[in-house]
N, C-alpha and C positions, 0 to 999 in steps of 0.2 A: 716529744714533738716540739719543734721550734716555736718560739713565741710569735703569735700573730701580731702584725703591726699595721694599724689602720690610720690613715690620714684623712682628715676632713678639710675641704678647701672651699673658700668663698672668695669674694673680691678683696676685702680689706682685712679679713681675719679679726673682726671685732664684733660682729653680730651673729651670723648664722653658724659659721664653722666652730666658734668657741662653744656655742650652745650644743651643737652636735657632738663635739668632743666631750663636754661635760656629761651629757645624757648617756652616751655610750660608756664612758668611764664608770658611771654609776651602776652599770649593768653587767660589767665583765669582771672576771678574776684577773687582777693586775699582773699576776705571775704568768698568765697564759696569753694576755692580750694587752698591748701597749697602744694607746690612742693619743694622737697629736692633731694639731690643726695648723693651717697656713692660709695665706691670701695670695692671689695671683698678682696683686699690686702691693707696692711697698709703702702705701700712704701712711699706715699706722704702726710700722715696725717698732717694737718695744713697748707699745701701749697696752694697757689692760683692755678687756672687752668693754663695749659700750655699756654705760650704766643701766640701760633698759634691759640688755641681755643678762647682766648680772642679777637684776631685780627679778626677772621672770624665772631664771634658774633657781634663785633663792626661794621664791614662792613655791617651787616644786621640790625643795629639799636638796638642791645641788649647788655647790659652791664653785664658781668659775673665776672669782675675783683675782686670783693669783696668776692666771694665764697671761702670757705676753704674746702680742701679735708678731708674726714673722712672715717673710715672703717665701712662697714655694720656690724650690730650687731643683735643678736637674738631678742632683744626688738623691732626692726623695724617691725617685723611681727605684733606686737600689735598696733603700732603707725599708720601704713600706711594701706590704703584701697587697693591700687594697687601698685605692685612693677614691674617696667619694667626693664628688663636686656638687655644689648647690644649684647650679643652673647651666644652661647651654653655653653661655659666654665663658664661664669658668672651664667647662669641658673643652671648648675650643682652645683656650689659652694653655691649658695643661697638656693637651694632646700635641700641641705645636712644639713643645719642648721634648717630647718623647723621641728616643733614638731608633726604636724599632717596634715591631708589632707586639712583642712581649710586654714592653713598657706601656704601650697603648692599651693593652688588654687589662691592665691593672686599674684603669680609670673608668668610672661609671657614675651616672647621675644617681644621687642618693634616693630620690623618690622612684618607687617601682613603676609608677605611671609614666615616667620619663618627663614629667612636667618640672618646671623650675620651682624651687623654694623661693617665694617672693622675698626680696630684700626689704627688711622692715626699717632700714636706716632713716628714711625720710618721712616715715609715718608715725602714728601714735603708738601707745603701748599695746593696743589691740593687735597690731601687726606683729609684735614680738610674741604675744600669746599664741597667735595663729602659727607663727614660725616654730615655736616650741612644740606645739601639738603635732605638726607635720613631721618634725624631726624625731619626736618621741616614737611616733608610729614607724618611721623608717628605721630607727635604731632597734626597736623590738623585732622587726623583720630581719635585720642584720644578725641579731642574737640568735633567732630561730635558725637561720642559715648556718651560723657558726656551730651551734649545738648539733645540728643535723650532720654537718661535715666532720666535726671533731669530738663530739660527745664531751660536754662539760666545760664550756666557756663560762 
């Protein structure tokens, strides 16, 4: 079976999507599933994740400090099997770059409820903990779906 490739997308690729990437990476077999993250905006290209994202990940046994922010690009539709976005604005921005229905079909909101993962950037560290908890729950669901679909991720 071909390696599953999953992309996590938020606005700047320094808070939510690096956390989602780190959480999912900690749960998958890297030979069967590759996980990356990107932002719809290029504000932070080349930067490490926000120190508060690094801290909340570390508190939960996950190291994301070596990730580097990058902007989402059209080619990502060809590279990735699934593209999970953190909120409806990210969804709109990514879908706008899709060339066809197949590409649009790869994009979905990460929360099963269809709600946004709140952007913790302008808040305190409690917001990062809430963000982590929401993303961990979402990643657990993604893993269950992958296991069900392919047995053994």
